[in-house]
Residue frames relative to the residue before (quaternion, step in Angstrom):
aa qw qx qy qz dx dy dz
X 1.0000 0.0000 0.0000 0.0000 0.00 0.00 0.00
X 0.5143 -0.6456 0.4645 0.3208 3.58 -1.02 0.79
X 0.5486 -0.5916 0.4631 0.3669 3.55 -1.22 0.52
X 0.6704 -0.5318 0.3374 0.3923 3.54 -1.23 0.51
X 0.6241 0.5363 -0.3542 0.4443 3.61 1.03 -0.70
X 0.6647 0.4968 -0.3081 0.4652 3.57 1.01 -0.77
X 0.7146 0.4524 -0.2567 0.4678 3.57 1.00 -0.82
X 0.8363 0.1911 -0.0481 0.5116 3.55 0.88 -0.94
X 0.3169 0.7716 -0.5013 0.2298 3.59 1.21 0.29
X 0.6202 0.5647 -0.3444 0.4218 3.56 1.04 -0.77
X 0.6957 0.4626 -0.2953 0.4635 3.59 0.89 -0.89
X 0.6135 0.5403 -0.3520 0.4558 3.59 1.09 -0.61
X 0.6725 0.4740 -0.2946 0.4860 3.58 0.92 -0.87
X 0.6449 0.5262 -0.3201 0.4525 3.58 0.93 -0.89
X 0.6667 0.5054 -0.2968 0.4605 3.55 0.95 -0.90
X 0.6570 0.5095 -0.3170 0.4563 3.59 0.92 -0.87
X 0.6593 0.5057 -0.3078 0.4636 3.57 0.97 -0.82
X 0.6489 0.5125 -0.3212 0.4615 3.57 0.97 -0.82
X 0.6831 0.4825 -0.2919 0.4640 3.57 0.89 -0.92
X 0.6918 0.4525 -0.2653 0.4962 3.57 1.15 -0.66
X 0.4127 -0.7316 0.4462 0.3087 3.59 1.33 0.13
X 0.7279 -0.4488 0.2354 0.4619 3.57 1.04 0.83
X 0.5047 0.6354 -0.4326 0.3929 3.59 1.25 0.04
X 0.3537 -0.7841 0.4713 0.1949 3.58 -0.30 1.29
X 0.6574 0.4966 -0.3441 0.4504 3.69 0.80 -0.80
X 0.6554 0.5006 -0.3192 0.4669 3.59 0.99 -0.79
X 0.6374 0.5160 -0.3246 0.4713 3.57 1.02 -0.80
X 0.6324 0.5321 -0.3275 0.4580 3.58 1.02 -0.81
X 0.6566 0.5053 -0.3087 0.4673 3.58 0.93 -0.86
X 0.6371 0.5346 -0.3230 0.4517 3.56 1.03 -0.78
X 0.6701 0.4900 -0.2921 0.4749 3.58 0.96 -0.88
X 0.6339 0.5289 -0.3282 0.4590 3.59 1.00 -0.81
X 0.6576 0.5303 -0.3118 0.4348 3.56 0.95 -0.87
X 0.7530 0.3979 -0.2143 0.4783 3.58 1.00 -0.77
X 0.8255 0.2394 -0.0933 0.5025 3.60 0.99 -0.78
X 0.6049 -0.5772 0.3532 0.4197 3.60 1.26 0.03
X 0.5821 -0.6332 0.3944 0.3235 3.54 -1.22 0.53
X 0.7100 0.3875 -0.2713 0.5216 3.61 1.24 0.05
X 0.3449 0.7737 -0.4755 0.2374 3.55 1.20 0.38
X 0.6063 -0.5744 0.4184 0.3569 3.53 -1.23 0.59
X 0.5710 0.6096 -0.3855 0.3921 3.59 1.12 -0.57
X 0.6321 0.5237 -0.3397 0.4591 3.60 1.06 -0.64
X 0.6057 0.5290 -0.3480 0.4819 3.56 1.12 -0.64
X 0.6283 0.5269 -0.3255 0.4708 3.55 0.99 -0.87
X 0.6620 0.5274 -0.3102 0.4329 3.55 0.91 -0.97
X 0.6651 0.5254 -0.3108 0.4301 3.57 0.89 -0.91
X 0.7781 0.3328 -0.1887 0.4981 3.59 0.96 -0.78
X 0.6642 0.5553 -0.2924 0.4062 3.57 1.23 -0.15
X 0.6983 0.5056 -0.2845 0.4192 3.58 1.07 -0.58
X 0.0853 0.7626 -0.6367 0.0760 3.51 -0.87 1.02
X 0.3784 -0.6821 0.5662 0.2665 3.57 -1.12 0.58
X 0.1185 -0.8469 0.5180 0.0223 3.53 -0.58 1.12
X 0.2725 -0.7969 0.5038 0.1922 3.58 1.12 -0.44
X 0.2927 0.7842 -0.5041 0.2126 3.58 1.10 0.59
X 0.5512 -0.6283 0.4371 0.3322 3.55 -1.01 0.81
X 0.7549 0.3814 -0.2137 0.4888 3.59 0.99 -0.84
X 0.6437 0.4630 -0.3330 0.5103 3.58 1.21 0.41
X 0.2051 -0.8464 0.4761 0.1219 3.60 0.30 1.22
X 0.6857 0.4763 -0.2979 0.4628 3.60 1.07 -0.60
X 0.3853 -0.7597 0.4561 0.2579 3.59 1.32 0.01
X 0.6019 0.5353 -0.3616 0.4695 3.58 1.10 0.67
X 0.0037 -0.7757 0.6311 0.0060 3.57 -1.03 0.81
X 0.3339 -0.7246 0.5683 0.2013 3.53 -1.18 0.58
X 0.0818 -0.8435 0.5308 0.0102 3.57 -0.36 1.20
X 0.7686 0.4389 -0.2297 0.4048 3.56 0.58 -1.15
X 0.7144 0.4322 -0.2694 0.4799 3.60 1.13 -0.40
X 0.3673 0.7544 -0.4811 0.2539 3.57 1.25 0.14
X 0.6264 0.5570 -0.3567 0.4126 3.60 0.99 -0.72
X 0.6087 0.5457 -0.3586 0.4507 3.59 1.11 -0.55
X 0.6571 0.4882 -0.3026 0.4882 3.54 1.00 -0.82
X 0.6434 0.5304 -0.3260 0.4454 3.59 0.98 -0.86
X 0.6272 0.5256 -0.3373 0.4654 3.58 1.06 -0.70
X 0.6399 0.5120 -0.3216 0.4744 3.57 1.06 -0.71
X 0.6086 0.5329 -0.3426 0.4778 3.59 1.05 -0.75
X 0.6614 0.5482 -0.2988 0.4157 3.54 0.98 -0.93
X 0.5730 0.5972 -0.3825 0.4107 3.59 1.14 -0.47
X 0.7520 0.3629 -0.1932 0.5153 3.58 1.19 -0.53
X 0.6258 0.6088 -0.3241 0.3644 3.60 1.18 -0.52
X 0.5239 -0.6317 0.4758 0.3163 3.57 -1.10 0.76
X 0.5665 0.5954 -0.3916 0.4138 3.61 1.09 -0.59
X 0.7168 0.4396 -0.2521 0.4789 3.57 0.81 -0.99
X 0.6216 0.5367 -0.3500 0.4506 3.59 1.06 -0.62
X 0.6351 0.4896 -0.3256 0.5009 3.58 1.06 -0.69
X 0.6144 0.5557 -0.3383 0.4465 3.57 1.03 -0.78
X 0.6346 0.5527 -0.3326 0.4256 3.58 1.02 -0.76
X 0.7519 0.3718 -0.2165 0.4995 3.59 0.94 -0.83
X 0.7711 0.1902 -0.1160 0.5965 3.59 1.22 -0.46
X 0.1033 -0.8511 0.5109 0.0625 3.62 0.50 1.16
X 0.8682 0.0850 -0.0756 0.4829 3.54 -1.15 0.80
X 0.4448 0.7086 -0.4423 0.3231 3.58 1.07 0.69
X 0.5646 0.5718 -0.3945 0.4456 3.61 1.06 -0.59
X 0.4072 -0.6731 0.5557 0.2688 3.56 -1.12 0.68
X 0.0753 -0.8399 0.5375 0.0076 3.57 0.20 1.29
X 0.0462 -0.7874 0.6145 -0.0164 3.52 -1.00 0.92
X 0.5034 -0.6075 0.5120 0.3397 3.54 -1.32 0.29
X 0.5081 -0.6665 0.4379 0.3254 3.63 -0.71 0.97
X 0.8428 0.1942 -0.1935 0.4631 3.53 -1.16 0.88
X 0.5717 0.5668 -0.4034 0.4349 3.63 1.19 -0.15
X 0.5827 -0.5868 0.4146 0.3797 3.63 -1.07 0.62
X 0.0957 -0.7817 0.6160 0.0174 3.56 -1.01 0.92
X 0.3169 -0.7243 0.5785 0.2009 3.57 -0.97 0.88
X 0.0153 0.7851 -0.6185 0.0283 3.57 -0.81 1.00
X 0.7177 0.4649 -0.3271 0.4021 3.54 -1.21 0.53
X 0.7332 0.3704 -0.2317 0.5211 3.60 1.07 -0.58
X 0.3321 -0.7283 0.5607 0.2118 3.55 -1.27 0.20
X 0.4225 -0.6644 0.5515 0.2756 3.55 -1.08 0.75
X 0.0398 -0.8289 0.5567 -0.0366 3.57 -0.66 1.12
X 0.1667 -0.7497 0.6281 0.1254 3.54 -1.34 0.27
X 0.0026 0.7987 -0.6012 0.0261 3.57 -1.16 0.59
X 0.4859 -0.6120 0.5282 0.3322 3.55 -1.27 0.45
X 0.0343 -0.8157 0.5774 -0.0116 3.60 -0.87 0.94
X 0.5002 -0.6324 0.4930 0.3267 3.59 -1.10 0.63
X 0.6878 -0.4633 0.3577 0.4293 3.56 -1.31 0.24
X 0.8661 0.1218 -0.1185 0.4700 3.55 -1.10 0.92
X 0.5330 0.6031 -0.4296 0.4095 3.60 1.15 0.44
X 0.5683 -0.6042 0.4315 0.3545 3.57 -1.18 0.55
X 0.4589 -0.6549 0.5251 0.2913 3.54 -1.23 0.50
X 0.3776 -0.7348 0.5073 0.2452 3.62 -0.62 1.04
X 0.4368 -0.7169 0.4905 0.2340 3.53 -1.08 0.81
X 0.4175 -0.6829 0.4996 0.3313 3.60 1.11 -0.47
X 0.7997 -0.1706 0.1577 0.5537 3.57 -0.93 -0.88
X 0.2789 -0.8186 0.4856 0.1274 3.54 -0.48 1.21
X 0.5880 0.6141 -0.3761 0.3684 3.58 1.16 -0.37
X 0.2775 0.7384 -0.5855 0.1867 3.58 -0.67 1.06
X 0.2494 -0.7474 0.5965 0.1529 3.53 -1.30 0.34
X 0.3440 -0.7063 0.5758 0.2264 3.54 -1.24 0.49
X 0.0218 0.8033 -0.5922 0.0599 3.56 -0.68 1.12
X 0.2514 -0.7208 0.6178 0.1887 3.52 -1.33 0.32
X 0.2066 -0.7830 0.5791 0.0947 3.54 -0.80 1.04
X 0.2274 -0.7949 0.5444 0.1413 3.62 -0.34 1.15
X 0.4731 -0.6269 0.5228 0.3314 3.56 -1.24 0.34
X 0.1731 -0.7678 0.6083 0.1026 3.58 -0.86 0.95
X 0.4103 -0.7479 0.4898 0.1798 3.55 -1.22 0.48
X 0.0417 -0.7326 0.6777 0.0473 3.50 -1.10 0.83
X 0.1275 -0.8407 0.5263 -0.0006 3.54 -0.62 1.17
X 0.0904 -0.7699 0.6294 0.0544 3.51 -1.19 0.68
X 0.1246 -0.7887 0.5999 0.0513 3.56 -1.05 0.76
X 0.1138 -0.7813 0.6130 0.0285 3.54 -0.77 1.12
X 0.0326 -0.7924 0.6087 -0.0231 3.58 -0.69 1.11
X 0.0480 0.7991 -0.5944 0.0765 3.57 -0.70 1.11
X 0.5951 -0.5472 0.4315 0.4003 3.54 -1.23 0.27
X 0.5909 -0.5769 0.4233 0.3726 3.55 -1.16 0.56
X 0.5878 0.5780 -0.3681 0.4300 3.58 1.12 -0.60
X 0.6722 0.4683 -0.2968 0.4907 3.60 0.94 -0.86
X 0.6314 0.5427 -0.3350 0.4411 3.57 1.00 -0.79
X 0.6774 0.4947 -0.2921 0.4594 3.60 1.11 -0.59
X 0.5477 0.5865 -0.4124 0.4312 3.59 1.25 0.00
X 0.0827 -0.8049 0.5876 0.0078 3.59 -0.14 1.29
X 0.3795 0.6936 -0.5130 0.3342 3.56 0.19 1.32
X 0.6458 -0.5523 0.3513 0.3930 3.62 -1.09 0.65
X 0.6406 0.5292 -0.3425 0.4384 3.60 0.96 -0.79
X 0.6559 0.4942 -0.3119 0.4778 3.59 0.96 -0.82
X 0.6079 0.5518 -0.3497 0.4513 3.59 1.04 -0.75
X 0.6830 0.4877 -0.2893 0.4604 3.56 0.90 -0.95
X 0.6399 0.5222 -0.3309 0.4565 3.57 1.01 -0.76
X 0.7291 0.4425 -0.2500 0.4585 3.57 0.75 -1.05
X 0.7277 0.4343 -0.2503 0.4682 3.56 0.73 -1.07
X 0.6862 0.4979 -0.2914 0.4431 3.56 0.88 -0.93
X 0.6450 0.5337 -0.3257 0.4394 3.57 0.99 -0.79
X 0.6783 0.4807 -0.2952 0.4709 3.58 0.93 -0.88
X 0.6579 0.5050 -0.3107 0.4644 3.58 0.94 -0.87
X 0.6641 0.5119 -0.3082 0.4493 3.57 0.92 -0.88
X 0.6211 0.5507 -0.3458 0.4374 3.60 1.02 -0.76
X 0.6686 0.4818 -0.3010 0.4799 3.59 0.92 -0.88
X 0.6745 0.5084 -0.2994 0.4438 3.57 0.85 -0.99
X 0.6439 0.5333 -0.3259 0.4414 3.58 0.96 -0.82
X 0.6795 0.4781 -0.3033 0.4666 3.57 0.94 -0.84
X 0.6199 0.5242 -0.3404 0.4744 3.60 1.03 -0.75
X 0.6841 0.4921 -0.2844 0.4570 3.58 0.87 -0.97
X 0.6490 0.5235 -0.3219 0.4486 3.58 0.90 -0.93
X 0.6919 0.4747 -0.2829 0.4647 3.56 0.88 -0.94
X 0.6507 0.5381 -0.3220 0.4283 3.59 0.87 -0.94
X 0.7565 0.4034 -0.2096 0.4702 3.59 0.88 -0.92
X 0.5696 0.6148 -0.3738 0.3975 3.60 1.26 0.01
X 0.4148 -0.6429 0.5531 0.3296 3.52 -1.35 -0.24
X 0.2355 0.7919 -0.5257 0.2026 3.58 1.16 0.57
X 0.4695 -0.6585 0.5072 0.2980 3.56 -1.08 0.72
X 0.5300 -0.6083 0.4712 0.3564 3.62 -1.05 0.63
X 0.0685 -0.7819 0.6188 0.0317 3.56 -1.19 0.61
X 0.7119 -0.4142 0.3221 0.4667 3.56 -1.27 -0.06
X 0.7326 0.4196 -0.2323 0.4830 3.57 1.10 -0.65
X 0.8152 0.2592 -0.0826 0.5113 3.58 0.94 -0.93
X 0.5204 -0.6375 0.4630 0.3293 3.61 -1.11 0.62
X 0.4151 -0.6792 0.4945 0.3491 3.57 1.15 -0.55
X 0.6102 -0.5863 0.4063 0.3446 3.55 -1.33 0.13
X 0.5775 -0.6067 0.4299 0.3370 3.52 -1.19 0.61
X 0.6907 0.4513 -0.2784 0.4918 3.59 1.23 -0.36
X 0.3708 0.7117 -0.5113 0.3075 3.59 1.20 0.30
X 0.8309 0.1329 -0.1321 0.5239 3.57 -0.66 1.12
X 0.4689 0.6885 -0.4466 0.3266 3.60 1.23 0.02
X 0.5405 -0.6191 0.4622 0.3332 3.56 -1.20 0.52
X 0.1953 -0.7576 0.6130 0.1101 3.54 -1.00 0.89
X 0.2058 -0.7748 0.5851 0.1228 3.56 -0.81 0.98
X 0.5729 -0.6050 0.4313 0.3458 3.55 -1.20 0.50
X 0.4539 -0.6796 0.5085 0.2713 3.55 -1.03 0.81
X 0.3226 -0.7621 0.5364 0.1655 3.56 -1.16 0.67
X 0.5039 -0.6291 0.4433 0.3922 3.58 1.20 -0.38
X 0.7021 0.3522 -0.2353 0.5724 3.56 1.35 -0.06
X 0.4061 -0.7653 0.4397 0.2369 3.57 -0.44 1.21
X 0.6321 0.5307 -0.3333 0.4559 3.58 1.07 -0.67
X 0.6697 0.4830 -0.2970 0.4796 3.58 0.95 -0.86
X 0.5813 0.5783 -0.3727 0.4344 3.57 1.11 -0.64
X 0.6673 0.4888 -0.3065 0.4710 3.59 0.92 -0.85
X 0.6152 0.5363 -0.3425 0.4654 3.59 1.01 -0.77
X 0.6791 0.4786 -0.2910 0.4745 3.59 0.96 -0.85
X 0.5890 0.5487 -0.3662 0.4668 3.59 1.11 -0.59
X 0.6564 0.5140 -0.3074 0.4588 3.56 0.95 -0.88
X 0.6439 0.5268 -0.3228 0.4513 3.58 1.04 -0.74
X 0.6998 0.4551 -0.2572 0.4868 3.59 1.09 -0.76
X 0.6063 0.6029 -0.3306 0.3995 3.57 1.17 -0.67
X 0.1300 -0.8058 0.5753 0.0536 3.59 -0.88 0.96
X 0.4949 0.6586 -0.4288 0.3708 3.57 1.27 0.17
X 0.6393 -0.5076 0.4201 0.3963 3.53 -1.38 -0.21
X 0.3700 -0.7555 0.4957 0.2161 3.60 -0.53 1.13
X 0.5856 0.5829 -0.3776 0.4180 3.60 1.16 -0.43
X 0.7598 0.2806 -0.1797 0.5583 3.59 1.21 -0.38
X 0.4707 0.6913 -0.4222 0.3498 3.57 1.24 0.44
X 0.0667 -0.7676 0.6362 0.0406 3.53 -1.26 0.55
X 0.3433 -0.7002 0.5884 0.2135 3.54 -1.15 0.73
X 0.0791 -0.7765 0.6228 0.0533 3.58 -1.08 0.72
X 0.1463 0.7764 -0.5985 0.1323 3.55 -0.97 0.88
X 0.6260 -0.5195 0.4123 0.4101 3.54 -1.31 -0.04
X 0.6369 -0.4947 0.4017 0.4339 3.61 -1.22 0.24
X 0.6012 0.5636 -0.3535 0.4426 3.58 1.09 -0.66
X 0.6738 0.4695 -0.2931 0.4896 3.58 0.92 -0.87
X 0.6096 0.5516 -0.3504 0.4487 3.57 1.09 -0.69
X 0.6488 0.4992 -0.3065 0.4858 3.55 1.02 -0.80
X 0.6185 0.5460 -0.3380 0.4528 3.58 1.08 -0.71
X 0.6076 0.5403 -0.3476 0.4670 3.58 1.06 -0.71
X 0.6543 0.5119 -0.3132 0.4601 3.57 0.94 -0.88
X 0.6688 0.4981 -0.2958 0.4660 3.57 0.96 -0.88
X 0.6745 0.4976 -0.2882 0.4630 3.57 1.16 -0.65
X 0.6780 -0.5359 0.2803 0.4179 3.59 1.27 0.12
X 0.4921 0.6240 -0.4556 0.4011 3.61 1.23 0.17
X 0.2987 -0.8211 0.4612 0.1544 3.56 -0.07 1.34
X 0.7261 0.4223 -0.2439 0.4848 3.61 1.10 -0.61
X 0.6149 0.5463 -0.3380 0.4575 3.58 1.26 0.21
X 0.1196 0.7829 -0.6062 0.0734 3.54 -1.24 0.51
X 0.7569 -0.4047 0.2694 0.4367 3.54 -1.32 0.02
X 0.7284 0.4097 -0.2388 0.4946 3.61 1.14 -0.52
X 0.7223 -0.4113 0.2456 0.4988 3.59 1.23 0.23
X 0.2049 0.7788 -0.5811 0.1174 3.55 -1.27 -0.37
X 0.5751 -0.5542 0.4531 0.3960 3.56 -0.99 -0.92
X 0.0754 -0.7536 0.6514 0.0463 3.53 -1.17 0.75
X 0.8210 -0.0563 -0.0287 0.5674 3.57 -0.57 1.19
X 0.6996 -0.4768 0.2583 0.4654 3.57 1.11 0.71
X 0.5929 0.5489 -0.3642 0.4631 3.59 1.30 -0.04
X 0.4246 -0.7011 0.4964 0.2858 3.62 -0.75 0.93
X 0.0141 -0.7919 0.6097 0.0314 3.54 -1.11 0.61
X 0.2061 -0.7527 0.6164 0.1053 3.51 -1.23 0.68
X 0.2697 -0.7688 0.5619 0.1431 3.53 -1.17 0.61
X 0.0030 0.7798 -0.6260 0.0094 3.52 -1.24 0.55
X 0.4828 -0.6608 0.4931 0.2950 3.54 -1.05 0.76
X 0.6042 0.5483 -0.3646 0.4488 3.60 1.24 -0.14
X 0.5834 0.5046 -0.3868 0.5054 3.58 1.29 0.14
X 0.5173 -0.6478 0.4501 0.3319 3.58 -0.87 0.89
X 0.6246 -0.6128 0.3442 0.3406 3.55 -1.03 0.84
X 0.7595 0.3905 -0.2019 0.4795 3.58 1.05 -0.70
X 0.6112 0.5710 -0.3400 0.4298 3.61 1.28 -0.01
X 0.0527 -0.7527 0.6561 0.0175 3.55 -1.07 0.89
X 0.0824 -0.8152 0.5731 0.0136 3.57 -0.73 1.06
X 0.1719 -0.7509 0.6297 0.1009 3.54 -1.25 0.58
X 0.0083 -0.8242 0.5615 -0.0733 3.57 -0.62 1.17
X 0.3327 -0.6855 0.6085 0.2217 3.54 -1.10 0.78
X 0.3072 -0.7979 0.4911 0.1667 3.56 -0.13 1.31
X 0.6146 0.5748 -0.3447 0.4161 3.58 1.09 -0.63
X 0.6834 0.4500 -0.2801 0.5020 3.58 1.25 -0.35
X 0.5496 0.5762 -0.4102 0.4446 3.58 1.25 0.21
X 0.2387 -0.7651 0.5865 0.1170 3.56 -0.54 1.21
X 0.0466 -0.8251 0.5614 -0.0430 3.56 -0.61 1.17
X 0.0619 -0.7878 0.6128 -0.0069 3.56 -0.76 1.12
X 0.0198 0.7956 -0.6029 0.0567 3.57 -0.65 1.14
X 0.0552 -0.8172 0.5736 -0.0080 3.55 -0.94 0.90
X 0.7104 -0.4950 0.2638 0.4250 3.54 1.00 0.83
X 0.4198 -0.6756 0.5518 0.2506 3.50 -1.33 -0.39
X 0.2351 -0.7573 0.5926 0.1417 3.54 -1.15 0.65
X 0.1184 -0.7931 0.5960 0.0422 3.56 -0.99 0.88
X 0.0039 0.7833 -0.6211 0.0269 3.54 -0.94 0.94
X 0.1520 -0.7599 0.6205 0.1204 3.55 -1.24 0.49
X 0.0383 0.8014 -0.5962 0.0293 3.54 -1.17 0.52
X 0.1318 -0.7426 0.6458 0.1189 3.51 -1.29 0.54
X 0.6732 0.5188 -0.2743 0.4499 3.59 1.30 -0.11
X 0.5487 0.6369 -0.3990 0.3662 3.58 1.22 -0.30
X 0.3168 -0.6901 0.6016 0.2479 3.52 -1.38 0.09
X 0.1184 -0.7911 0.5985 0.0448 3.56 -1.02 0.81
X 0.4165 -0.6700 0.5445 0.2849 3.54 -1.24 0.45
X 0.0057 -0.8029 0.5945 -0.0436 3.56 -0.95 0.88
X 0.1560 -0.7590 0.6257 0.0893 3.52 -1.25 0.60
X 0.5046 -0.6799 0.4402 0.2989 3.57 -0.82 0.96
X 0.7741 0.3407 -0.1802 0.5022 3.58 0.96 -0.80
X 0.5161 -0.6263 0.4284 0.3974 3.57 1.24 -0.32
X 0.7757 0.2530 -0.1487 0.5588 3.57 1.22 -0.44
X 0.5738 0.6115 -0.3737 0.3964 3.58 1.24 -0.28
X 0.7384 -0.3891 0.2863 0.4706 3.57 -1.29 -0.11
X 0.3976 -0.7264 0.5154 0.2206 3.56 -0.98 0.91
X 0.1451 -0.7651 0.6222 0.0802 3.52 -1.17 0.70
X 0.4673 -0.6692 0.5045 0.2816 3.56 -1.17 0.61
X 0.0995 -0.8032 0.5874 -0.0003 3.55 -0.77 1.14
X 0.2984 -0.7405 0.5781 0.1686 3.57 -0.83 0.99
X 0.4320 -0.7022 0.4983 0.2683 3.59 -0.71 1.04
X 0.6637 0.5207 -0.3089 0.4393 3.56 0.93 -0.93
X 0.6958 0.4702 -0.2818 0.4641 3.59 0.85 -0.94
X 0.7336 0.4148 -0.2300 0.4867 3.57 1.08 -0.68
X 0.4392 -0.7151 0.4488 0.3071 3.58 1.28 0.15
X 0.4437 0.6879 -0.4369 0.3729 3.56 1.00 0.96
X 0.2413 -0.7320 0.6191 0.1504 3.54 -1.32 0.42
X 0.1548 -0.7989 0.5771 0.0692 3.57 -0.91 0.92
X 0.0676 -0.7564 0.6492 0.0423 3.55 -1.06 0.82
X 0.1057 -0.8121 0.5736 0.0174 3.56 -0.64 1.14
X 0.0681 -0.7805 0.6210 0.0230 3.56 -1.00 0.89
X 0.0528 -0.7785 0.6253 0.0096 3.56 -0.95 0.92
X 0.1494 -0.7753 0.6094 0.0723 3.56 -0.71 1.10
X 0.2453 -0.7655 0.5829 0.1186 3.55 -0.90 1.00
X 0.2557 0.7643 -0.5354 0.2525 3.57 -0.35 1.26
X 0.0465 0.7729 -0.6319 0.0333 3.54 -1.18 0.58
X 0.0076 -0.7892 0.6138 0.0159 3.55 -1.21 0.47
X 0.0212 0.7730 -0.6341 0.0043 3.53 -1.29 0.35
X 0.4283 -0.6541 0.5516 0.2905 3.54 -1.13 0.65
X 0.5701 -0.5962 0.4369 0.3588 3.58 -0.91 0.90
X 0.4246 -0.7439 0.4456 0.2604 3.62 -0.51 1.11
X 0.6611 0.4974 -0.3147 0.4653 3.59 1.19 -0.40
X 0.6399 0.5529 -0.3100 0.4345 3.57 1.29 -0.23
X 0.0236 0.8193 -0.5703 0.0540 3.58 0.61 1.09
X 0.7782 0.2917 -0.2326 0.5052 3.56 -0.85 0.93
X 0.5101 0.6526 -0.4166 0.3745 3.59 1.30 0.11
X 0.7418 0.2032 -0.1777 0.6140 3.58 1.33 0.01
X 0.0917 0.7773 -0.6136 0.1044 3.57 -0.74 1.11
X 0.0500 -0.8115 0.5815 0.0280 3.57 -1.17 0.43
X 0.1953 -0.7416 0.6278 0.1333 3.51 -1.35 0.34
X 0.1627 -0.7558 0.6272 0.0949 3.55 -1.09 0.75
X 0.1719 0.8129 -0.5213 0.1945 3.56 -0.14 1.30
X 0.1726 -0.8166 0.5460 0.0718 3.56 0.13 1.29
X 0.6153 0.5716 -0.3503 0.4146 3.59 1.04 -0.75
X 0.6332 0.5363 -0.3344 0.4468 3.59 1.05 -0.72
X 0.6624 0.4903 -0.3070 0.4760 3.60 0.99 -0.82
X 0.6479 0.5084 -0.3128 0.4733 3.56 0.98 -0.87
X 0.6478 0.5362 -0.3170 0.4387 3.56 0.99 -0.84
X 0.7037 0.4571 -0.2650 0.4750 3.57 1.04 -0.80
X 0.8032 0.3013 -0.1300 0.4972 3.55 0.93 -0.92
X 0.3474 -0.7555 0.4870 0.2672 3.56 1.18 -0.49
X 0.6696 0.4371 -0.3182 0.5093 3.61 1.09 0.64
X 0.5690 -0.6100 0.4253 0.3510 3.60 -1.13 0.57
X 0.3875 -0.7049 0.5471 0.2317 3.55 -1.25 0.48
X 0.0232 0.8451 -0.5305 0.0613 3.55 0.50 1.23
X 0.3935 0.6707 -0.5311 0.3365 3.56 0.25 1.32
X 0.6329 -0.5537 0.3674 0.3973 3.61 -1.12 0.50
X 0.5458 -0.6275 0.4479 0.3281 3.54 -1.07 0.76
X 0.1518 -0.7712 0.6147 0.0664 3.55 -1.12 0.78
X 0.8866 -0.0342 -0.0934 0.4517 3.58 -1.28 -0.31
X 0.1315 0.7980 -0.5749 0.1238 3.52 -0.67 1.12
X 0.7166 0.4875 -0.2677 0.4209 3.53 0.78 -1.11
X 0.3076 -0.7191 0.5939 0.1885 3.54 -1.25 0.52
X 0.5614 -0.5773 0.4624 0.3712 3.53 -1.19 0.48
X 0.4574 -0.7025 0.4783 0.2616 3.51 -0.86 1.00
């Protein structure tokens, strides 16, 4: 396990800067008092603080150099990183906004001396994948922010990281349509096969419908479905993932209990551009007492609150030429048959691309 400075150094620096109202010497003194004059947090502070003059950053402070520490914490909860663990270097990663060739395949062939190299399938398109933003805002009392203790670090840092990861995971595993703000779900427009009532046969039928590359494929399902695989006799499967018919699979509570998906990860174009962290005690935020009632404007300064904002820049899309690279089945009867219990979870992939 990483040391606390590596895992939560970002939240410690962010908190010190917020409490110091952006005064770097004061923040440095605060960190020295709590963690010593040779602490890693001071190193983070020296390389992390830049004056940005951003309109939406009233304290005129941004955290740049420690963003990778926060991103690693987000990754502990994100489905993207969990897939990366079982299928390393398989996502088709690209640089945001740079031209990307889609639709064609990189090929190789034996050629005689002085002959041209054949291109193979010539059909391809040039696209640009922009980075989209998912944002999280953590607002706490100044009293809690002043608690420099490991438990407070885990509460503040872990809560913000988990919020971002949950939204990324929920969206990725959905069938939501893409929009100007969101990448949409990886199962948007995917083929749905009919359930058979038998979880093993469902996977066989998924394989029959799947046209992607099985060497870069992964199954995704809920922990409940993972447990059903184990009950059905898949010795390497369980609620936390494993293998089904030799295919790696990952589980997430953001996948509906009765849905099993199969995705060619190599056909998922993924653009990541890091994360931005800001702190403020002077901003105003909108809040609702019930979460659904009328929103009111709350001044952080007047309410003795501290805000930490995180924005992750990420986007993804299934290769438009890779039809059949994502398929799914929704078969509650199969889960009930294996486990003998209902699948009381929110519905997931259903809609088809118009």
